[in-house]
C-alpha positions as CSV (number, residue, x, y, z in Angstrom):
1,X,20.8,105.1,134.3
2,X,21.0,102.8,137.3
3,X,22.4,103.8,140.7
4,X,25.4,101.6,140.1
5,X,26.1,103.2,136.6
6,X,25.7,106.7,138.1
7,X,28.2,105.7,140.9
8,X,30.8,104.4,138.4
9,X,30.3,107.5,136.2
10,X,31.0,109.7,139.2
11,X,34.1,107.7,140.0
12,X,35.3,107.9,136.4
13,X,34.8,111.6,136.4
14,X,36.7,112.1,139.6
15,X,39.6,109.8,138.4
16,X,39.8,111.5,135.0
17,X,39.8,115.0,136.6
18,X,42.4,114.0,139.2
19,X,44.8,112.5,136.7
20,X,44.3,115.2,134.1
21,X,44.6,118.1,136.4
22,X,47.7,116.6,138.1
23,X,49.4,116.0,134.8
24,X,48.1,119.2,133.2
25,X,47.6,117.2,130.0
26,X,43.9,117.6,129.0
27,X,40.6,119.2,129.6
28,X,37.5,117.1,130.4
29,X,34.3,117.5,128.5
30,X,30.9,115.7,128.6
31,X,29.8,114.6,125.2
32,X,26.2,113.6,124.6
33,X,25.0,111.6,121.7
34,X,21.4,110.5,121.5
35,X,20.9,110.7,125.3
36,X,24.2,108.8,126.0
37,X,26.9,110.8,128.0
38,X,30.6,110.2,127.7
39,X,33.3,111.7,129.9
40,X,35.8,112.8,127.2
41,X,39.4,113.8,127.7
42,X,40.5,116.5,125.3
43,X,44.2,116.7,124.7
44,X,45.8,120.1,125.1
45,X,49.2,119.6,123.5
46,X,50.2,118.5,120.0
47,X,52.0,115.5,121.3
48,X,48.8,114.4,123.1
49,X,46.9,114.7,119.9
50,X,49.3,112.4,118.2
51,X,49.3,109.9,121.1
52,X,45.6,109.9,121.8
53,X,44.6,106.8,123.7
54,X,47.8,104.9,122.5
55,X,49.5,102.9,125.3
56,X,46.5,102.6,127.6
57,X,45.3,99.3,128.7
58,X,41.6,99.9,128.7
59,X,38.8,102.5,128.3
60,X,35.7,102.5,130.4
61,X,32.3,102.3,128.7
62,X,31.5,105.9,129.5
63,X,34.9,107.3,128.7
64,X,36.1,108.8,125.5
65,X,38.7,111.1,123.9
66,X,37.5,114.1,122.0
67,X,39.8,115.8,119.5
68,X,38.8,119.4,118.6
69,X,40.3,121.0,115.5
70,X,40.4,124.8,114.7
71,X,38.8,124.3,111.3
72,X,36.9,121.6,109.4
73,X,39.1,119.2,107.5
74,X,39.5,115.5,106.6
75,X,41.3,114.3,109.7
76,X,43.1,111.0,109.6
77,X,43.4,108.5,112.5
78,X,45.5,105.5,113.1
79,X,45.9,102.8,115.8
80,X,49.6,103.3,116.7
81,X,50.3,101.8,120.2
82,X,46.7,100.9,120.8
83,X,45.8,97.9,123.0
84,X,42.1,97.8,122.4
85,X,39.7,98.4,119.5
86,X,37.7,101.6,119.0
87,X,34.8,103.2,117.4
88,X,35.8,106.5,115.9
89,X,33.2,109.2,115.3
90,X,33.8,112.2,113.1
91,X,31.6,115.2,114.0
92,X,30.9,118.4,112.0
93,X,28.8,121.3,113.4
94,X,27.3,119.1,116.1
95,X,26.3,116.2,113.9
96,X,27.9,112.8,113.3
97,X,29.3,112.7,109.7
98,X,31.1,109.4,109.7
99,X,31.6,106.4,112.0
100,X,34.5,103.9,111.8
101,X,33.2,100.9,113.8
102,X,35.3,98.3,115.5
103,X,38.6,99.7,114.3
104,X,41.1,97.0,115.2
105,X,44.0,97.9,117.6
106,X,46.2,95.8,115.3
107,X,45.3,97.6,112.1
108,X,48.1,99.2,110.2
109,X,45.5,101.3,108.3
110,X,45.0,105.0,108.5
111,X,41.3,106.0,108.3
112,X,40.6,109.4,106.6
113,X,36.9,109.8,105.7
114,X,36.2,112.0,102.7
115,X,34.0,114.3,104.8
116,X,35.1,117.4,106.7
117,X,34.9,117.4,110.5
118,X,35.8,119.7,113.3
119,X,35.8,117.1,116.1
120,X,36.5,113.4,116.4
121,X,35.4,111.2,119.3
122,X,37.0,107.9,120.2
123,X,34.9,105.4,122.2
124,X,35.2,101.7,122.9
125,X,34.5,99.3,120.1
126,X,30.9,98.3,119.7
127,X,29.4,101.1,121.7
128,X,28.2,103.1,118.7
129,X,26.4,99.9,117.3
130,X,25.0,99.0,120.8
131,X,23.5,102.5,121.1
132,X,22.4,102.8,117.5
133,X,24.5,105.9,116.7
134,X,24.2,106.9,113.1
135,X,25.4,109.6,110.7
136,X,23.2,112.6,111.3
137,X,22.8,112.1,115.0
138,X,23.2,115.2,117.1
139,X,26.3,115.6,119.3
140,X,26.4,118.1,122.2
141,X,29.7,119.0,124.0
142,X,29.5,120.5,127.5
């Protein structure tokens, strides 16, 4: 990671923490996949789970949203009110079990993989392909 990337990562962490703590909306976690770190917001309230990243204009390359569920299940996601495309990664017991790549912000579809997961990570479209993320890759949440 270059000095410039580290600086922007630091600024992103500070911004996410400041906004999240002020609004008391979410927790912040670091999610690591194959050596790549993401600053992941984790919604706290049911309404925030439903809204997700909807309504936002952008998402930085190192930013994400992590949904954590109390039990494994086949969790569905949609793109309601989205303004940008996403890669959505379903995780079970610390491993990627499914990736929906380049999910269009304009898609009316609901994606529900036929695999149980206990976490779902939303990142910018194309990032999973660029980094070579695959089913079976390890995911660590700090």
